[in-house]
C-alpha positions, 0 to 999 in steps of 0.5 A: 742056154738063155741069158736074161739081161736088162737094157739097164745092165748094158748101159753103165751107171755114169753114161750120159744117156741115163741123165738124158733119159731122166730129163726126157721122162720128165718132159714127156710126162708133162706132155702126156695130156697133149699126146692123149688129145692128139691120139683122140683126134686121129682115132686110128692106130699109130706109133705112140708119140713118146716112142717117136720122140725117144727115137729122135732124141736117141738118133740125135744123141748118137749122131745118126743121120737117118732113121734107117741108120738108127734102125740098123744100129739098133739091130746091130747092137742087139 
């Protein structure tokens, strides 16, 4: 049987990541125009810059030393 769980259900309400996420969302909204211009310059498929920045913030918050450790930790906690 399948269970539907959102990511929000997995992070408790008072967890610091929730406030960090709000700060990050505000900062990224202010950078949307810059990212759009960058994407238009390169004209090719790539990872969305917002996702890269979110990953780096999460990586630094979790204290992981490399992207590989971040990926492994994400896969482990799924």
